[in-house]
Backbone as a printed PyTorch tensor [residue, N CA C, xyz], in Angstrom:
tensor([[[  0.9200,  -1.2120,   0.1680],
         [  0.0580,   0.1940,   0.1140],
         [  0.9480,   1.1490,   0.5120]],

        [[  0.7510,   2.2470,  -1.1090],
         [  1.6430,   3.5670,  -1.1650],
         [  0.8000,   4.2820,  -0.7540]],

        [[ -0.3880,   4.3350,  -0.8740],
         [ -1.0470,   5.8150,  -0.3160],
         [ -2.5080,   4.9770,  -0.2880]],

        [[ -3.0070,   6.1630,   0.6010],
         [ -4.2270,   6.1020,   1.4150],
         [ -5.1020,   7.3420,   0.6230]],

        [[ -6.9310,   6.3510,  -0.3950],
         [ -7.2690,   7.8800,  -0.7270],
         [ -8.8770,   7.8450,   0.0210]],

        [[ -8.5420,   8.9710,   0.5380],
         [ -9.6090,   9.3300,   1.2420],
         [-11.1570,  10.5520,   0.1230]],

        [[-12.6670,   9.2370,   0.7720],
         [-13.4550,   9.8990,  -0.4080],
         [-14.0860,  10.6780,   0.3690]],

        [[-14.5020,  11.7710,   0.4180],
         [-15.3430,  13.3050,   1.4360],
         [-16.3460,  12.7440,   1.2350]],

        [[-16.8550,  12.3750,   0.1380],
         [-18.3090,  12.7880,  -0.3280],
         [-19.0500,  11.2380,   0.6600]],

        [[-18.4900,  10.3150,   0.4720],
         [-18.9360,   8.6210,   1.2490],
         [-17.9030,   8.6690,   2.4970]],

        [[-17.3850,   9.7020,   2.5140],
         [-16.0520,   9.4470,   4.5080],
         [-15.6000,   8.2080,   4.0220]],

        [[-14.8940,   7.6450,   3.0140],
         [-14.3900,   6.5350,   2.7720],
         [-12.8630,   6.5400,   2.9090]],

        [[-12.2170,   5.3550,   3.0760],
         [-10.9350,   5.1510,   2.9900],
         [-10.3920,   4.1800,   2.0280]],

        [[ -9.8040,   4.4930,   0.9960],
         [ -9.4790,   3.1640,   0.2200],
         [ -7.6620,   3.0630,  -0.1630]],

        [[ -7.8520,   2.0550,  -0.3060],
         [ -5.9850,   1.7990,  -0.6900],
         [ -6.1070,   1.9460,  -1.9500]],

        [[ -5.0870,   3.0570,  -2.3340],
         [ -5.4470,   3.5360,  -3.9630],
         [ -4.7730,   2.7360,  -4.9360]],

        [[ -3.7820,   1.6900,  -4.8660],
         [ -2.6950,   0.4160,  -4.9540],
         [ -4.1120,  -0.6760,  -5.3390]],

        [[ -4.5760,  -1.1930,  -4.5400],
         [ -6.0190,  -2.1650,  -4.8580],
         [ -7.3250,  -2.1640,  -4.7240]],

        [[ -7.6680,  -0.8470,  -4.5010],
         [ -8.8800,  -0.3450,  -4.4300],
         [ -9.9770,  -1.3080,  -3.1330]],

        [[ -9.0300,  -1.6820,  -2.1210],
         [ -9.7170,  -2.5010,  -1.1990],
         [-10.2290,  -0.8450,  -0.3990]],

        [[-11.2800,  -1.2040,   0.6080],
         [-12.1430,  -0.4620,   1.2950],
         [-11.2290,  -0.6930,   2.7970]],

        [[-10.7660,   0.1520,   3.6000],
         [ -9.8590,   0.5130,   4.5940],
         [-10.8300,   1.2050,   5.6850]],

        [[-10.6240,   0.7450,   6.8860],
         [-11.1870,   1.0530,   8.5170],
         [-10.7640,   2.0610,   8.4720]],

        [[-11.6850,   2.8550,   9.7420],
         [-11.5480,   4.5570,   9.6930],
         [-11.2830,   4.2300,  11.1040]],

        [[-10.5430,   5.3630,  11.4230],
         [-10.3860,   5.0250,  13.2410],
         [-11.3310,   5.2530,  13.7650]],

        [[-12.4120,   5.6160,  13.8270],
         [-13.6080,   5.8580,  14.3640],
         [-14.5260,   4.5560,  14.1180]],

        [[-14.8470,   4.1260,  13.1100],
         [-15.1420,   2.6710,  12.4640],
         [-14.5240,   1.5020,  13.0440]],

        [[-13.4650,   1.7970,  13.8900],
         [-12.5730,   0.8900,  14.4150],
         [-12.6040,   0.8600,  15.6460]],

        [[-13.0920,   1.9780,  16.1630],
         [-12.9370,   2.0880,  17.6530],
         [-14.0680,   1.9600,  18.2310]],

        [[-15.4660,   1.8340,  17.3560],
         [-16.9710,   2.3820,  17.5380],
         [-17.2260,   0.1470,  18.0320]],

        [[-16.3210,  -0.3330,  17.0700],
         [-16.1910,  -2.3260,  17.1210],
         [-16.0860,  -2.5320,  19.3430]],

        [[-15.6980,  -1.6940,  19.6240],
         [-15.2290,  -1.7580,  21.1460],
         [-16.0430,  -1.6970,  21.7230]],

        [[-16.6200,  -0.7890,  21.7730],
         [-18.3490,  -0.2630,  22.5320],
         [-19.5680,  -0.6620,  22.3220]],

        [[-20.3520,  -1.2940,  23.2390],
         [-21.2820,  -1.5840,  23.7070],
         [-22.3380,  -1.7350,  22.3580]],

        [[-22.9920,  -2.1540,  22.1880],
         [-24.3640,  -2.5740,  21.3200],
         [-25.6930,  -1.8580,  22.0170]],

        [[-26.0810,  -0.6310,  21.1970],
         [-26.8410,   0.1110,  21.4720],
         [-28.2770,  -0.3580,  20.7260]],

        [[-29.6520,  -0.9360,  21.6220],
         [-30.3770,  -0.8070,  20.6950],
         [-31.2430,   0.3740,  20.6850]],

        [[-31.1250,   1.0230,  19.4950],
         [-31.4230,   2.1430,  19.4490],
         [-33.3670,   2.0080,  19.1800]],

        [[-33.7400,   1.3800,  19.0080],
         [-35.0730,   1.1200,  18.4540],
         [-35.7090,   0.9650,  20.3150]],

        [[-35.2350,   0.0390,  21.0710],
         [-36.0470,   0.0500,  22.0940],
         [-35.8800,   1.4370,  22.9300]],

        [[-34.2140,   2.0470,  22.6620],
         [-34.2500,   3.6460,  23.2470],
         [-35.3930,   3.9860,  23.1040]],

        [[-36.0350,   4.4630,  21.5340],
         [-37.0740,   4.9650,  21.0170],
         [-37.9220,   5.1270,  21.4610]],

        [[-38.1870,   3.7100,  21.6560],
         [-39.6080,   3.3720,  21.8770],
         [-39.7870,   3.8770,  23.6340]],

        [[-38.7420,   3.8390,  24.6590],
         [-38.5470,   4.3580,  25.9050],
         [-38.6620,   5.8920,  26.0560]],

        [[-38.2150,   6.8400,  24.8760],
         [-38.6410,   8.2480,  25.0110],
         [-39.8030,   8.4610,  24.7460]],

        [[-40.4680,   8.2780,  23.4040],
         [-41.5540,   8.3440,  23.4140],
         [-42.5940,   8.2090,  24.2110]],

        [[-42.5660,   6.8330,  25.1970],
         [-43.4140,   6.5500,  26.1360],
         [-43.5010,   7.3690,  27.4150]],

        [[-42.0750,   7.6640,  27.2560],
         [-41.9960,   9.3310,  28.5440],
         [-42.5220,   9.9910,  28.0130]],

        [[-42.1900,  10.6240,  26.7550],
         [-42.7870,  11.8980,  26.1250],
         [-44.3130,  11.8400,  25.9690]],

        [[-44.7040,  10.6550,  25.6380],
         [-46.0100,  11.0580,  25.5420],
         [-46.9370,  10.7560,  26.8040]],

        [[-46.5270,  10.1200,  27.8120],
         [-46.9240,  10.8100,  29.2170],
         [-46.4620,  11.5450,  29.7150]],

        [[-45.7630,  12.4820,  29.5180],
         [-45.0660,  13.9390,  29.9470],
         [-46.0310,  15.3260,  29.4070]],

        [[-46.2360,  14.7890,  27.8120],
         [-46.7600,  16.2660,  27.2610],
         [-48.4880,  15.6870,  26.7970]],

        [[-48.3220,  14.6230,  26.6890],
         [-50.2160,  14.2520,  26.9820],
         [-50.0960,  13.8510,  25.6920]],

        [[-49.4220,  14.4540,  23.9430],
         [-49.4780,  14.6120,  22.9720],
         [-48.6830,  13.0350,  22.8940]],

        [[-49.4270,  12.1670,  21.3680],
         [-48.6790,  11.3470,  20.8860],
         [-47.8910,  10.9820,  20.9340]],

        [[-46.1960,  10.6750,  21.2210],
         [-45.5020,  10.6360,  20.0640],
         [-44.6550,   9.4340,  19.8310]],

        [[-44.3400,   9.0390,  18.2740],
         [-43.8030,   7.5190,  18.4360],
         [-42.4440,   7.3330,  18.4550]],

        [[-42.1000,   6.1950,  18.2140],
         [-41.1760,   5.5990,  18.1450],
         [-40.1000,   5.9980,  17.0870]],

        [[-41.2930,   5.8970,  15.7950],
         [-40.3460,   6.1640,  14.3370],
         [-40.2110,   7.8200,  14.9710]],

        [[-40.8470,   8.5870,  15.3410],
         [-40.8000,   9.9980,  14.9900],
         [-38.9800,  10.6120,  15.9090]],

        [[-39.2820,   9.7440,  17.0830],
         [-38.1590,   9.8160,  17.3820],
         [-36.6920,   9.3420,  16.9620]],

        [[-36.9800,   7.9900,  16.1760],
         [-35.5870,   7.9520,  15.2680],
         [-35.4480,   8.7700,  14.4090]],

        [[-36.3100,   9.3550,  13.4630],
         [-36.3130,  10.2070,  12.6600],
         [-35.4650,  11.5070,  13.3320]],

        [[-35.5610,  11.7680,  14.0230],
         [-35.1040,  13.1860,  14.9290],
         [-33.8800,  13.3200,  15.5640]],

        [[-33.8270,  11.8780,  15.6290],
         [-32.2690,  11.5450,  15.9950],
         [-31.1620,  11.4630,  15.1790]],

        [[-31.8680,  10.9540,  13.9830],
         [-31.0460,  10.8150,  12.3940],
         [-31.3140,  12.3310,  11.9230]],

        [[-31.9070,  12.6390,  12.0750],
         [-31.9870,  14.6870,  11.1640],
         [-30.9190,  15.1120,  12.3680]],

        [[-30.6310,  15.0310,  13.4030],
         [-29.8560,  15.5330,  14.1470],
         [-28.1200,  14.7660,  14.2470]],

        [[-27.9980,  13.6640,  13.7620],
         [-26.8300,  13.1920,  13.9030],
         [-26.3590,  13.6110,  12.3110]],

        [[-27.4200,  13.7160,  10.8980],
         [-27.2310,  14.3610,  10.2850],
         [-26.8920,  15.3560,   9.9450]],

        [[-27.3830,  16.0830,  10.5380],
         [-26.9340,  17.7870,  10.3840],
         [-25.9210,  18.1230,  11.1940]],

        [[-25.5050,  17.4640,  12.7270],
         [-24.1790,  17.0000,  13.0930],
         [-23.1000,  16.9580,  12.2800]],

        [[-22.8690,  16.1080,  11.5680],
         [-22.0380,  15.6190,  10.7070],
         [-21.6470,  16.6550,   9.4770]],

        [[-22.9880,  17.2370,   8.9280],
         [-22.7060,  18.0980,   7.7970],
         [-21.8580,  19.2370,   8.4870]],

        [[-22.3590,  19.6350,   9.6450],
         [-21.7470,  21.1170,  10.5290],
         [-20.4080,  20.9490,  10.7190]],

        [[-20.6080,  19.6700,  11.7000],
         [-18.9560,  19.1700,  11.5190],
         [-17.5620,  19.0800,  10.3290]],

        [[-18.2840,  18.8350,   9.4210],
         [-17.5330,  18.8520,   8.1650],
         [-17.1070,  19.7720,   7.7660]],

        [[-17.9710,  20.9980,   7.7350],
         [-18.3410,  22.3340,   7.1890],
         [-16.9120,  23.1190,   7.9070]],

        [[-17.5440,  22.8190,   9.3960],
         [-16.2720,  23.4710,  10.2440],
         [-14.9910,  22.6590,   9.7040]],

        [[-14.8180,  21.4360,   9.7610],
         [-13.6660,  20.8620,   9.6250],
         [-12.7040,  21.4740,   8.1720]],

        [[-13.8260,  21.8240,   7.1890],
         [-12.8490,  22.0890,   5.8840],
         [-12.8660,  23.6790,   6.0580]],

        [[-13.3750,  24.3630,   6.8910],
         [-13.4660,  25.9380,   7.1630],
         [-11.9630,  25.5730,   7.3590]],

        [[-11.4850,  25.4140,   8.5680],
         [-10.0970,  25.1490,   9.6780],
         [ -9.4300,  24.4030,   8.4410]],

        [[ -9.4780,  23.7430,   7.4540],
         [ -8.2840,  23.4970,   6.5210],
         [ -8.4890,  24.5560,   5.6270]],

        [[ -8.7330,  24.8670,   5.3980],
         [ -9.3180,  25.8260,   3.8490],
         [ -8.0510,  26.8730,   4.5970]],

        [[ -8.2760,  27.2850,   5.9220],
         [ -7.7260,  27.8870,   6.9280],
         [ -5.7530,  27.8870,   6.9430]],

        [[ -5.8510,  26.8040,   7.2100],
         [ -4.4650,  25.7550,   7.0490],
         [ -3.9420,  26.1080,   5.6190]],

        [[ -4.4710,  25.8880,   4.8980],
         [ -3.7790,  25.7230,   3.2910],
         [ -3.3670,  27.5530,   3.0160]],

        [[ -4.5420,  28.4510,   3.2010],
         [ -4.7430,  29.3560,   3.0630],
         [ -3.1040,  30.1080,   3.8930]],

        [[ -2.8340,  29.6910,   5.1510],
         [ -1.5600,  30.4810,   5.7400],
         [ -0.1070,  30.1920,   5.2650]],

        [[  0.4500,  31.0270,   5.6320],
         [  2.0000,  31.1270,   4.9350],
         [  2.5130,  30.3880,   5.9220]],

        [[  2.6470,  30.4460,   7.0560],
         [  3.3280,  29.8720,   8.3730],
         [  2.5200,  29.5210,   9.2260]],

        [[  1.8940,  28.4850,   9.2520],
         [  1.1300,  28.3460,  10.2940],
         [  1.6900,  28.4350,  11.5920]],

        [[  1.2420,  28.2380,  12.9270],
         [  1.9380,  28.2390,  14.4760],
         [  1.4380,  27.5220,  15.2950]],

        [[  2.2130,  26.6490,  15.3840],
         [  1.3290,  24.8750,  16.6180],
         [  2.6310,  25.1490,  17.4930]],

        [[  1.5790,  25.4210,  19.0890],
         [  2.5420,  25.2510,  20.1760],
         [  3.6270,  26.2240,  20.4760]],

        [[  3.2350,  27.5500,  20.1150],
         [  3.8410,  28.6890,  18.9770],
         [  5.4160,  28.3510,  18.6610]],

        [[  5.2580,  27.5730,  17.8170],
         [  6.8460,  27.2810,  16.9980],
         [  5.6050,  27.2090,  14.8300]],

        [[  6.3480,  28.4190,  14.3150],
         [  5.5910,  28.3230,  13.1200],
         [  6.3430,  27.3700,  12.0630]],

        [[  5.4230,  26.5020,  11.4910],
         [  5.6530,  25.3770,  11.1650],
         [  5.3900,  25.5660,   8.8330]],

        [[  6.3850,  24.9220,   8.3620],
         [  6.0560,  24.8530,   6.8250],
         [  4.8200,  24.2550,   7.0340]],

        [[  3.5460,  24.0240,   6.1850],
         [  3.1660,  22.8620,   5.9350],
         [  2.7600,  22.6380,   4.5030]],

        [[  2.5390,  21.0490,   4.8130],
         [  2.5340,  20.5300,   3.8920],
         [  0.9470,  19.9670,   3.1480]],

        [[  0.9160,  20.1950,   1.8850],
         [ -0.4050,  19.7720,   1.8310],
         [ -1.1570,  19.1050,   0.9320]],

        [[ -1.9290,  17.9260,   1.1680],
         [ -1.7330,  16.4630,   0.0380],
         [ -1.6660,  16.9500,  -0.8480]],

        [[ -1.7710,  15.3770,  -1.5910],
         [ -1.8360,  15.7490,  -3.5200],
         [ -3.4200,  14.9110,  -3.6590]],

        [[ -3.6880,  14.9810,  -4.8410],
         [ -5.1620,  15.2750,  -4.9630],
         [ -5.1250,  14.0010,  -6.3910]],

        [[ -6.4070,  13.4410,  -6.1080],
         [ -6.9170,  12.4560,  -7.4160],
         [ -8.4460,  12.5340,  -7.6560]],

        [[ -8.2510,  13.3630,  -8.6110],
         [ -9.7340,  14.3800,  -8.5710],
         [ -9.8380,  14.7390,  -7.5600]],

        [[-11.0420,  14.4050,  -6.5760],
         [-11.6160,  15.1980,  -5.6610],
         [-10.7460,  15.1960,  -4.3650]],

        [[-10.6540,  13.2790,  -4.7680],
         [ -9.8480,  12.5400,  -3.4490],
         [ -8.6580,  12.7930,  -2.8890]],

        [[ -7.9910,  13.1900,  -1.9690],
         [ -7.0350,  12.7890,  -1.2700],
         [ -6.3920,  12.0050,  -0.7550]],

        [[ -4.9480,  12.3110,  -1.4410],
         [ -4.0550,  11.1260,  -1.1270],
         [ -2.9120,  11.2390,   0.4560]],

        [[ -2.7330,  10.2330,   1.0730],
         [ -2.6110,  10.7720,   1.9250],
         [ -0.7790,   9.9720,   2.1850]],

        [[ -0.1310,  10.2960,   3.3040],
         [  1.4820,   9.9380,   3.2270],
         [  1.1090,   8.4650,   4.1510]],

        [[  2.1950,   7.4360,   3.8390],
         [  2.6740,   6.8930,   4.8290],
         [  3.2910,   7.7380,   6.1330]],

        [[  3.1890,   7.0760,   7.4920],
         [  3.6860,   7.9980,   8.9050],
         [  4.8320,   8.0190,   8.9390]],

        [[  5.7780,   7.1460,   8.0560],
         [  7.3570,   6.7340,   8.1510],
         [  8.3090,   7.6270,   7.6620]],

        [[  6.9120,   8.5380,   6.2350],
         [  8.0290,   9.2130,   5.3380],
         [  7.5730,  10.5780,   5.5710]],

        [[  6.9940,  10.7960,   7.0190],
         [  6.8360,  12.0710,   7.3660],
         [  8.2770,  12.7660,   7.7900]],

        [[  8.1860,  14.0020,   7.7790],
         [  8.8580,  15.0900,   8.0600],
         [  8.6910,  15.7170,   9.3700]],

        [[  9.4240,  15.1640,   9.9240],
         [  9.0690,  16.0060,  11.6500],
         [  9.7330,  16.9540,  12.1540]],

        [[  9.1500,  18.0300,  13.3480],
         [  9.6460,  19.2850,  13.5510],
         [  8.7600,  20.2570,  13.0740]],

        [[  8.9670,  20.4930,  11.6980],
         [  8.4610,  21.7150,  11.6590],
         [  7.9150,  21.5190,  10.0090]],

        [[  6.6040,  21.0400,   9.9340],
         [  5.8280,  20.8940,   9.0670],
         [  4.3330,  20.5260,   9.9410]],

        [[  3.1170,  21.3080,   9.4500],
         [  2.1710,  20.9790,   9.6310],
         [  1.5850,  20.1800,   8.7910]],

        [[  0.8830,  19.2490,   8.7410],
         [ -0.0680,  18.2250,   7.7640],
         [ -1.2890,  18.4840,   8.1910]],

        [[ -2.4150,  18.3470,   6.3930],
         [ -3.5980,  18.5300,   6.9450],
         [ -4.2920,  16.7930,   7.8860]],

        [[ -5.4980,  16.5520,   8.4260],
         [ -5.9350,  15.2060,   8.5120],
         [ -6.4100,  14.4950,   7.3600]],

        [[ -6.3730,  13.4470,   7.5950],
         [ -6.5080,  12.6660,   6.7130],
         [ -5.5130,  12.2770,   5.5700]],

        [[ -4.3650,  13.2590,   5.6770],
         [ -3.6620,  13.1170,   5.3820],
         [ -2.3000,  11.9190,   5.5560]],

        [[ -2.3410,  11.1560,   6.3100],
         [ -1.1820,  10.1700,   7.6040],
         [ -2.0090,   9.3250,   7.5750]],

        [[ -1.4760,   7.9710,   7.2650],
         [ -2.2310,   6.9090,   7.8080],
         [ -0.2550,   5.9870,   8.7490]],

        [[ -0.6440,   5.2060,   9.0880],
         [ -0.0360,   3.9470,   9.6720],
         [  1.1870,   3.1160,   8.4200]],

        [[  2.1300,   2.8270,   9.0330],
         [  2.6200,   1.8070,   8.0080],
         [  1.9320,   0.2700,   8.4100]],

        [[  0.9920,   0.1350,   9.1470],
         [  0.4170,  -0.6520,   9.4570],
         [ -0.8830,  -0.9060,   7.8830]],

        [[ -1.2690,  -2.1010,   7.8910],
         [ -2.0680,  -1.6640,   6.5890],
         [ -3.4170,  -2.2810,   7.7860]],

        [[ -4.5980,  -1.0250,   7.3360],
         [ -5.4940,  -1.0810,   8.1870],
         [ -6.6200,  -2.0990,   7.4910]],

        [[ -6.7730,  -2.4430,   6.3460],
         [ -7.6900,  -3.7620,   5.7330],
         [ -7.5650,  -4.7450,   6.3610]],

        [[ -6.5650,  -4.9480,   7.1410],
         [ -6.1400,  -6.5820,   7.4950],
         [ -6.8550,  -6.7230,   9.2040]],

        [[ -6.9380,  -5.1860,   9.2170],
         [ -8.4930,  -5.1900,  11.1130],
         [ -9.3770,  -5.7500,  10.6610]],

        [[ -9.9570,  -5.2020,  10.1340],
         [-11.1700,  -5.8050,   8.8820],
         [-11.3950,  -7.4750,   9.5880]],

        [[-10.4530,  -8.3300,   9.7140],
         [-10.2070,  -9.7770,   9.2510],
         [-10.4030, -10.1210,  10.4780]],

        [[ -9.9270,  -9.4430,  11.9350],
         [-10.2470,  -9.7560,  13.5520],
         [-11.2120,  -9.6400,  13.4790]],

        [[-12.4090,  -9.0650,  13.2750],
         [-13.9430,  -8.7540,  13.4500],
         [-14.7610,  -9.9130,  12.7070]]])
């Protein structure tokens, strides 16, 4: 694996050489969290709110509200991330921890960002954008553990 391609639209990581899907850090760590039955939780919330307000609220309405909040939060988070990334790209010498740094912008393949293997980073005076660095371990192999 020479480079990882980040497809922003689907928030997907792909081995650029093989086309294999790779697992993101957030999806990997989710494998260790306890499973939650959101339908049961939504039913409990709907029942409680119906009792409290006297207005019939359904599980479907609660799940729709949660889905809307999830999607809107992701949209806002992506927008904020892109604004901060654009600021870093536009800055001449970004400052981190009171140290001026040169910046290293990613290569692109179409609209997709290509990442750098961590063992090729130039340490000390470079600022790298997120989703630009990956560890030399092959993340795709982690999928087989689960």
